[in-house]
C-alpha positions in Angstrom: 0.0 0.0 0.0 1.5 3.3 -1.0 1.2 6.7 0.6 -2.2 8.2 1.2 -4.9 8.1 3.8 -5.4 4.3 3.6 -1.9 3.7 4.7 -3.2 4.0 8.2 -5.2 0.8 7.6 -2.3 -1.4 6.7 -2.7 -3.2 10.0 -6.0 -4.6 8.5 -4.0 -6.9 6.2 -1.7 -8.2 8.9 -3.1 -11.5 10.3 0.2 -12.6 12.0 -0.6 -11.1 15.4 -3.2 -12.0 18.1 -6.8 -12.2 16.9 -7.8 -10.2 19.9 -5.4 -7.4 19.0 -6.6 -7.5 15.4 -10.2 -7.3 16.5 -9.5 -4.4 18.9 -7.8 -2.4 16.2 -10.5 -3.2 13.6 -13.2 -2.2 16.1 -11.4 1.0 16.7 -11.2 1.7 13.0 -14.9 1.0 12.6 -15.8 3.3 15.5 -13.6 6.2 14.4 -14.7 5.9 10.8 -18.4 5.6 11.9 -18.1 8.8 14.0 -16.8 10.6 10.9 -19.6 9.2 8.7 -22.2 10.1 11.3 -20.9 13.6 11.4 -20.9 13.8 7.6 -24.5 12.5 7.4 -25.6 15.1 10.0 -24.0 17.8 7.9 -25.4 16.6 4.6 -28.9 15.7 5.9 -29.6 18.2 8.7 -33.4 17.9 8.6 -33.5 14.1 8.0 -36.5 12.4 9.7 -35.9 10.1 12.6 -35.8 6.4 11.6 -37.0 5.3 15.0 -40.8 5.5 15.7 -42.6 4.9 18.9 -44.3 1.8 17.5 -41.1 -0.1 16.9 -39.9 -2.4 19.7 -36.3 -3.0 20.6 -34.5 -5.5 18.4 -33.7 -8.8 20.1 -30.2 -8.9 21.6 -29.7 -12.4 20.0 -30.6 -11.0 16.6 -28.2 -8.1 16.9 -25.2 -10.0 18.3 -25.6 -13.4 16.6 -28.1 -13.6 13.7 -27.2 -10.2 12.0 -23.4 -10.8 12.0 -23.7 -14.3 10.6 -26.2 -13.4 7.9 -24.3 -10.2 7.0 -21.0 -12.0 6.9 -22.4 -14.7 4.5 -23.8 -11.9 2.3 -20.4 -10.2 2.4 -18.7 -13.4 1.4 -21.0 -13.6 -1.7 -20.4 -10.0 -2.7 -16.6 -10.3 -2.2 -16.5 -13.4 -4.3 -17.7 -11.3 -7.2 -15.8 -8.1 -6.5 -12.5 -9.9 -6.0 -12.8 -11.3 -9.6 -13.5 -7.9 -11.1 -10.9 -5.7 -9.4 -7.1 -5.6 -9.4 -6.5 -5.6 -5.6 -8.2 -6.6 -2.4 -8.5 -2.9 -1.5 -10.5 -2.3 -4.6 -12.7 -5.4 -3.9 -13.3 -4.1 -0.4 -14.3 -0.7 -1.7 -16.7 -2.1 -4.3 -18.2 -4.4 -1.7 -18.7 -1.4 0.6 -20.4 0.5 -2.2 -22.7 -2.5 -2.9 -23.8 -2.6 0.8 -24.1 1.2 0.8 -26.5 1.0 -2.2 -28.6 -1.8 -0.6 -28.9 0.0 2.7 -29.7 3.2 1.0 -32.5 1.5 -1.0 -33.9 -0.2 2.1 -33.6 2.7 4.6 -32.6 5.9 2.9 -29.3 7.5 1.8 -28.4 8.4 5.4 -28.4 4.8 6.4 -26.4 3.8 3.3 -23.7 6.3 4.1 -23.5 5.3 7.8 -23.0 1.7 6.8 -20.4 2.4 4.1 -17.3 2.6 6.4 -18.1 -0.4 8.6 -18.6 -2.6 5.5 -15.3 -1.5 4.0 -13.6 -2.6 7.2 -15.6 -5.8 7.4 -14.6 -6.5 3.8 -10.9 -5.9 4.5 -11.2 -8.2 7.5 -12.7 -11.0 5.5 -10.2 -10.7 2.7 -7.2 -10.6 5.0 -8.3 -13.6 7.1 -9.6 -15.6 4.1 -5.9 -15.8 3.0 -5.5 -18.1 6.0 -8.8 -19.9 5.4 -12.4 -19.1 4.4 -13.4 -20.3 7.9 -11.1 -17.8 9.5 -12.4 -15.1 7.2 -16.0 -15.9 8.1 -15.3 -16.2 11.8 -13.2 -13.0 12.3 -15.7 -11.0 10.2 -18.7 -12.2 12.1 -16.9 -11.6 15.4 -16.0 -8.1 14.4 -19.6 -7.4 13.4 -20.8 -8.8 16.7 -18.4 -6.5 18.5 -19.5 -3.5 16.5 -23.2 -4.4 17.1 -22.6 -4.7 20.9 -22.1 -1.0 21.1 -25.7 0.0 20.0 -27.1 -3.1 21.7 -25.7 -1.9 25.0 -27.1 1.6 24.3 -30.6 0.2 23.4 -30.6 -2.0 26.5 -29.6 0.8 28.9 
């Protein structure tokens, strides 16, 4: 990876250290990037309607921390299997994968949601691609675990 802002993400391709350290660094990257994206969305869409209504119940904790990460990781695997074939590097594949998920979330829940999910899915894609070099099982496991860790933050906020 050459110079540029993505050089700070080079650790995402290094799977030779502890899985816990990797997940902690990736979680930090998701949180920092998500704060930037949330700020950008707030600036671009200052009068956006609230997505939460009083009629909606809390999502189940099991769904947030287990079901969503597994289903999302499997979908990510499918998208990356296509973008990897059509792009020159894993960085490009991760970018296109994130754009695909951004588009899907934007269609389902509006452009704000699509933009908010762009960064996390870029990091999830890099995680999957890096760990898949060891094995597909490692790629699936580490990506689902990272997504569960990311979802634990809003899950705790919802439950408090």
